[in-house]
C-alpha positions in Angstrom: 120.1 113.3 68.0 123.7 113.9 66.9 124.3 109.9 67.6 121.0 109.0 66.0 122.2 110.3 62.7 125.8 108.7 63.1 123.8 105.6 63.8 121.6 105.7 60.6 124.7 106.8 58.8 126.4 103.3 59.6 123.4 101.4 58.9 123.3 103.1 55.3 127.1 102.4 54.7 126.3 98.8 55.6 123.6 98.9 52.7 126.4 100.1 50.7 128.6 97.6 51.3 126.2 94.6 51.3 125.3 95.9 48.0 128.9 96.3 46.6 129.6 92.8 47.8 126.4 91.4 45.9 127.1 92.7 42.7 130.6 91.6 42.8 131.5 88.4 41.6 135.4 88.8 43.0 134.5 90.0 46.1 131.6 87.5 46.1 134.1 84.5 46.4 136.4 85.6 49.1 133.3 87.1 51.9 129.8 87.4 52.6 128.2 90.7 53.0 128.3 90.9 57.3 125.0 92.3 59.3 127.0 92.4 62.1 127.0 96.3 62.4 123.5 96.5 61.8 122.9 93.6 64.4 124.4 95.6 66.9 122.9 99.1 66.2 119.1 97.2 66.2 119.6 95.6 69.7 120.8 98.7 71.2 118.9 101.1 69.4 115.8 101.3 72.1 118.3 102.3 75.0 119.6 105.0 73.3 117.5 108.3 74.1 114.8 109.2 72.1 110.9 110.2 71.4 108.9 107.3 73.2 105.8 106.6 72.1 102.4 107.5 74.3 99.6 105.1 75.4 102.7 102.6 76.5 101.1 99.6 77.6 98.8 99.0 74.3 102.1 99.8 72.0 104.0 96.9 74.4 101.0 94.3 74.4 101.3 94.4 70.6 105.1 94.7 70.9 104.9 91.4 72.8 102.9 89.9 70.5 104.9 90.7 67.2 107.8 89.4 68.8 106.4 86.3 69.7 105.2 86.1 66.0 108.9 87.1 64.7 110.5 84.2 67.0 107.9 81.5 65.6 108.3 82.3 62.0 112.0 82.0 62.5 111.7 78.5 64.7 109.5 77.0 62.0 111.8 77.9 59.3 114.6 76.4 61.1 112.5 73.3 62.2 111.2 72.8 58.4 115.1 73.3 57.6 115.8 70.2 59.7 113.3 68.2 58.7 115.1 67.9 54.9 118.6 67.2 57.1 119.4 71.1 56.3 121.8 72.5 59.4 122.7 76.1 59.4 126.1 76.6 60.5 127.5 79.5 61.7 131.3 80.2 59.6 133.2 82.6 61.1 135.0 85.3 58.9 138.6 83.6 59.5 137.3 80.1 59.1 135.8 81.1 55.8 139.3 82.6 54.5 141.1 79.6 56.2 139.2 76.5 55.2 138.6 78.5 51.4 134.8 77.4 51.8 133.2 78.8 48.5 129.8 80.2 48.8 128.4 77.0 46.8 129.5 74.7 49.5 127.3 76.3 51.8 124.1 76.3 49.8 121.6 73.3 50.7 121.4 70.4 48.3 117.4 70.5 48.4 115.1 73.2 47.8 112.8 73.4 50.9 109.3 75.0 49.4 107.2 73.2 52.2 105.7 74.6 55.9 107.0 78.3 56.4 108.5 78.1 52.8 105.2 77.8 51.1 104.0 81.1 52.4 107.0 83.5 51.9 110.5 82.5 50.1 112.7 83.8 53.3 110.6 83.2 56.7 113.4 83.7 58.8 114.2 87.0 57.3 110.3 88.1 57.6 110.6 86.9 61.0 113.2 88.8 62.0 111.7 92.2 60.8 108.6 90.9 62.6 110.5 90.6 66.0 112.2 93.9 65.4 109.0 96.0 64.9 108.2 94.3 67.9 111.1 94.9 69.7 110.8 99.0 68.6 107.4 98.7 70.3 108.2 97.1 73.2 110.5 99.7 74.2 108.2 102.2 73.0 110.9 103.6 70.5 110.0 106.0 67.9 113.3 106.5 66.3 113.9 102.7 66.0 110.6 102.7 64.2 111.4 105.1 61.7 114.6 102.8 60.9 111.9 99.7 59.5 112.5 101.2 55.9 116.0 100.6 56.3 116.1 97.7 57.8 113.7 96.1 55.2 116.2 97.3 52.5 119.3 95.6 54.1 117.3 92.6 54.7 115.7 92.5 51.0 119.7 93.1 49.6 120.3 90.1 51.8 117.4 87.8 50.4 119.0 89.0 46.7 122.6 87.7 47.4 120.9 84.6 48.7 118.4 84.2 45.6 121.4 85.0 43.2 123.3 81.8 44.9 119.8 80.0 44.8 119.2 80.2 41.3 122.5 79.2 40.2 121.9 75.9 42.4 118.7 74.8 41.4 117.2 76.9 38.0 114.4 76.4 36.7 112.9 74.8 39.7 113.9 78.0 41.9 112.3 80.3 39.1 109.0 78.4 39.2 109.0 78.5 42.8 110.0 82.7 42.7 106.6 83.0 40.9 104.6 81.2 43.2 106.0 82.6 46.4 106.4 86.1 47.8 110.1 87.4 49.0 109.3 88.4 52.5 105.6 89.2 52.3 103.0 86.5 50.9 101.8 86.7 47.7 98.3 87.5 47.1 96.5 85.1 44.8 93.9 86.0 42.7 90.9 83.8 42.2 
């Protein structure tokens, strides 16, 4: 149980660090919030001793379906980027600091609003949340399911940081897009 408390505190600390970087213009020039600690914790967490859900096979099948949906969402989003000639480059922190790459240089020059981006503004992040829920169910990991609200907060902060950059880049066009399309979950439209 003590390991779960420690891991939860690390996740919360990651939220605070991401939030602090997101509100500080000085820090944004030199670094981007890192989700690496969160990623490591999330992927090892089902293997740590914990209570398990009962009726394993039903939850595991649901988990596999959700994992598949999450991966499909991520792949479709990346394919849509590729249609517009946008590639995702992983810039390691050392390279980022050496080459003095500013945040503005990493922002796409086109606003993608088609495909999965017509449903949600951040389909890759939505896919990751769906994937994690499925991953937790696949291993019947009860404590991991309790982390889903924390994960959603972390992803929401990351999405907000990205949206601030996109609003600066695309202005009114992005604000209109925000009114039409939900952040992580589709908007229910009234007819």
